[in-house]
N, C-alpha and C positions, 0 to 999 in steps of 0.2 A: 471565377464564374464556376469551376469544374471542382475547388473544395467544397464551394457553397454547396453545391447539389449533391457533392456525397454527403456533406453532413445533413442537407436535409433527408437524403434517402437512410439515411443511418437511422436521425431522429424518426422517421415515420416506422420503420421497422420494429423499432423499440417500443415506441406505443403500439401499434400494431399486436404485438409479441404479448407484452405485458397486459391490455386491455382485452384483448379477442375473446379468451374464458369469460374471463369474471363477465363481462357484459352479457355473452350468452347466457351466460346462468343466473344473473341478476334478471334477465329477462323471462325467462324461465320460471322462475320464483313467485315474480309478480304474475304471471299469468295464471299458475296455479291457485293464484289465491285473490284473483282481481273480483269486484263487486260483480254479482248476478243478481239479475232481474228477479224479484221477491224473494232475495234472500232475508232471512231471517237474523242475522245477523253479521257484523261489520267486517270488513271483509281488507282494512288497510293494513300494509306490513307489521305495523307496530304492535296491532292487536288482533291476530285474525280469527279469535275465538269467540270474542265477545259479542253476545245477543244485543240487537236492539231493545230499548224499550221505552214505554212512555212514561212511567213513573220515576219522579225527582227526586232519588232517592242517593243520598251519601254515604257511601261504606264508613262503617264506623268502627274501630277496633275495639272500643266498649263494648260491642255487641256479637264480639268472636269471641271463645273458650279457648282459653291459655290449650296451649300444645300440651301435649301429656307427657310425661318424664317414662321411660320405659326402666324398670327395673325387674329384679329374678330373685333377690333376699331381700328381707324387709330387714328391721332395723336392728331383729335378734335375730340376724343369719338364719331366718327358716326360710324355705321356698315359698312364694306365693302362688303359685299355679303348679300344684300338686301332680296334675299332666303331665309336664314337662321337667326332665332333669337338667342341667346344663350342656349342653354336648362338646365332643371333642377335649377333653381336658382331664388328665388323669390324674390319681391321687398324687401322684410325684410331682407332675406341674404344678398342680395346687401349692402343696406346699414349700415347692421351690419359687411360686411368685409369692407367695406369704413372707416368706425369708426375705426376697428382695426386697420388701415395703418395709418389713422388721428392721432391715438394716440399714436404711434412710433414715427412718425414724432415729434409730440408736445414734447414728452420723449427724444427726442435724442435732440431736440435744449436745454433745460433746464439743461439736465447732460452734452453735451458738455461743456456749462457753468461753469457746478458745476468744472468739473476736472480743468479747468482755473483758478478757486478761490480757488483750492488747496482741495475743500472737497470731493472729491473722488480720487484715484490717475490714472487711464486710464477709459480709455471710445470708442464704436467704434459706430459709427452712422450707419444705413441704407438707408440712404437715397438715393433714385433713386432706392432702388430695394424692396421696400415696399411689389409690387405685387406678387413678385416671391413667397415670403415667406407664403404670407394669401393666392394668388389665391391656388397655389398647398397643403398646407394644409387641403382647405376646400375642397377637392377631395378624402382626405383620410378618413378612418376612423380611431375613435378617440383612438382604440387599437393598430393602427400600430405603430411599433418603429419607431422612428427619433432618427438618427444621424446627428446631426447639426455641423455648423463651427462655426463662431462668427458671422454672421451679418444675423441671419435670427431669430431678436425679433417679428416679426411678427408670426412666428410659434407659440410661446408660449403666445403672447394673443391672438391669436386665441382658441388656446385648452384652455383658460380658466385662464393665469397667472395674476392677478391682479395687480395695481401699487405698493403695497405693496410690493408682491414677487419680482417685481422688483427691486424697492431700498434695502430691507432688504438684498438682494446679493451683490448690488453696494456697499452698506456699511459695506457690513461685519459683520452685529451685531450678536445680538445672534436669531435671529429670520432666519437667513440665513441658509438652509440647509446643507451648504458645511461648515458651522460654520468658515467661515473666511479662511478655505484654497485654495480658489480658488482665479485668478485676477478677478477685476470686468468684467463685460457680459460673465462670464462663466456659465452661467443657467444650470440646469437642475434639470430635474423633473421625480420621479419615478409614482408620481399618473397621470402624463399626457403620460408618455410612452416615453421621450424625455431623451436619454442617457447625462451627463453632458458632454459639453462642454472641450476641453483640448486646450492648448496653441501650440502645435507642429504642423504642418501644415500637414495635408493629412492623418493624424493616424486614424481619422473615419473611412476611408473610406474600409480599409480592414477587420475594425471590422463590419463593416455593412454587407460586404460581407460573414462574418463567422456566425454573428447573423441571417442571411435570410438564411442559409444554416441549424441553427437549429430549424427557424420556417417552413421551408420546412418540415422537419420530425415531427413537431406539427402538421403543417396543412394535412398530410396524415391521422392521429390519429383522426381527427378534423369533426365536419358537416362542407359542403360544406359552409353554410352561416357566420360559425365563421372563415373561414380564414383568414389570415393575408399577410400583406408583409412589407418589411423593406423600406424607405425612407433617403436617403443619402446626404446630401448637401453638396458642396466645391465650392470654386472659379479656374478661369480658373490658376490661380495661383498652386493652390493645385496639380491641372491636370499634372504639371511641376514635378513631385515627382514621387519616384519608384513605393512609395504604392499606387498610382493612378493604375498604370499599372498591377501589381499583385490583387488588387482588382478586375478589371475587367476582369482580364483573370478568375480567380479561380471561379467567378459568372458565367460567360459564360460556363466553360466547366461543371460545378455542376448544371446547372440550378438553380440557387439558385431566388430566388423571391426578388428580389432588385430593387428599382426604384432610379438611380444615376441621382441627378438634379445640375447641371451644373450652377453657378453664370457667365458668362460670362461678366465681368462690363469693361473692357477694360485695366483693371490694376493690376497688384501683385505690392503692396505697388507705390516704383516708377517704376517698370518697366512693359512699355506697351506691348500688347499682341504683335506687331510687332518684338518685340526682345526677345518673349518666344519662339515663334515657328510659322514655314513656311506652316503648312497644312490649309486643311478649317475649323480651330476653332478647339472645342474641338469633336464636335457631328463625323468627320470623325474617330476620335479614336474607338469609340464605332463599327463603319461597321467593323474598322479592328480587331476588335474582336469577331465580329461576333454576335452582341447585337442589337436589333431592335433600330432604333434613332430618334430622331425628333429635332429639331430647333425651338424654338418660342421666340415669342416677347416677352421681359418679362416684360416690360414696360404695357402691356395687361395685367390687372389680369383677364377677360373673357378666353384669350387664353391659360393661364397659368392652370388656373380650368379645362377646359376641355380638355385638353392632358393631364393632370397627372390624371383626373380621367380618361379617356381610356388605361393610362401607366396602372396604376393599375389593370384592366379588365385584356387584354394582360399578365401582371405580374404574374396572376395567372391562366394563361392557362394550360391546358399538365400537372399539376404537379409543376410547377415556372417555370418563367425566369428574368432575369434581363434585362432594359431597361433603357438606357441614354437618358436624357432631358439637352439640351445644349439651357439657358435662358439667351438672349441676351438684355443686358442693360447698364449701366454706372452709374460708382461711383459719385456722384455728389459732395461729401464731400473730405477731406482727409481721410487717411486709416486708420485711428486714433488718437486720443490724441497725438501723438507721431510724428505723422507726419505733415508735411507742401507739401501738394501735388502741390503747386505753384512754388516748386524750380523746378519742373519737367517734369508741363504740361502747358499753358497760362489760365489766370483767366478767357480770353475773351471765351475760348473751351467749361469752367463751365457754366460759364451765360449761353452758350446757350444753351447748353443744358438744366439746369432749367428752361427757358423761353419754350425751343421749346418742352419738351416731358418728364413728367415724371407720373408711374402710378395713381397717388393719383388725379391729376387734369382731365387727360386722362377721369378715370371712372365717376368721379362729372361731367364734362360735357355730359357723354351719360345720368348718371341720371337726369339731369336737360333736355336735351333732353324728358326723358322719363316722366316729370311731378313730381318724387319722392323728388326731391332734389331744394333748393333754396338757396339764398343768406341768408336768416333768419334762416335756419335750420344750414346753416355751421357756421355763429356765434356763435349759441347758441349751437353744439357740440363742437366747439373748446372752450370754454367758461367752460364749465363743463369739459368735458375730462382736460382740464389744472389744474382746478381748483381740481380734484380727483390727481392729478398727484403731485401737489406742496402738498398737505396736505397728500400724503404717503413719501412723500422728507422730510418732514418738522417731521414728526412721527420716522422715521427709523435714521435719523439722531440724536434724541435723543437718541436711545437705546444702553442698553450698548451692551460690544463686547462679543462675545461667551467667555465660562469659561476658565483661562487658563491651566487647565487639557486637556482640548482639542488637547493640543499640542503631548501629548502624546496617548491619547486615540485612537480607530479606527483604529489602523493596527493590533492590536492582538483582540481576542475575549478576554481576560483577558490581565490586564497589568502586563509586565514580572517583576523579580524581579530588572533586570538593570531599567527599567523605572521606577519602584518604586523609586530607588535608587537618579535618576537623579532629582526626584520631589521633593523626600526630600532635596537634594542639591542645588535646584533652589527656594524653598521656604525660606531656610536658607541666602541665599546672599540678596533677597530680606527684607529680616527682618533686616540683616544688615543694609543694606542701603537704608533705606525706602526715603528719599529723590531722591534718583538716580532713583530710580522706582516705577511709581505711576500707583498701579494698580486698582484704584477705580472703572475705566469706565469698568473691567472684570467682569463679572457675576461672585456674589461668591466670589471676592476678593482673597484676599489670602488666605481665608479657601477651595477654592477649589483644593489646591494643596494637601490638607491633603490626606493621603491612607484611 
């Protein structure tokens, strides 16, 4: 009896402690929005600002104008609004951003060909979308955590990745931080606060919302000048996954400081946007979730930078809130080296976009107009960048692969008895059939399997 009473008392205390404030706050919120006599609007909690009407009128998307697309430079690299110059960006910074985009573009060509030659297993290029990655990252704080998809090479380049860093991952050699456990182009960096890319589509979006909630709690305890926000990148195809909707909803309801950046490049592998959705792009979904949203010209690196800078400021207002940016672009290349895009789109369409508009050419034209860039500097930059990339390419190709024991390590703090037994059996098989299993290309060779 005494034990039962104690349990009852402890249970009652737990319920009171957990529910006291939520009930009081819920009552307060209800009283503040409750229906009043003569009110001209609905006062239900689900739509407290909706006015009553006697008109039976359905809201039709076709009657609404499409959300506008913000830009600074036109396709010829000329400022559209002559009364406004791009803010807070020096000539040197512009040149560095341009070189970062140029470097990604050159590396893409080299590594695409390397895959075709069988030297790496897989690759994805960023052609036509370099401005989204570089422009947005340039407006973030270096300590802001990033969750990328797989076409954000420019993020890594801007934050400090060297050609060697890229090549070591692509070749999965002993210097690869992932120790060869990921596919090529699945980069990650603790140093640069970029979470490792994973293949399953859209998984990084709810992860970003969760991380942003953690950052929100950290921000509450830190000085204002050390506040951080999370940034999450994904394509419009990923926005068709359920993870996208769950992530935006939790971020909105919990007021998480996260910037969602959607690269709308027109195609989710072989599926064009016209077959993916009927709404006004991805931006309209942000509005539906109660998230401040903007659409920007993804081929205008200056516009992307300015929008992201303002988004970050807004994101950290009043304790934090999510922002959605839809960056409009066009995927110039194939989805990956496993794809042939000409099977589902006309080659003339792709060539037209290459010729007519891309972020590198547009920024170059503007810099030439300012007198800070010319053909001679272009040739020199391309030659230097290509030489650096090829040198890293050749070196990474020569390096040994990670030690065989890495197949077992990294899961538990210490190897389990079962893992040790498996290592011994693997070592025995390789010793028994040395001609079948050449392990000389692995660091430490067979000795790495010793317990």
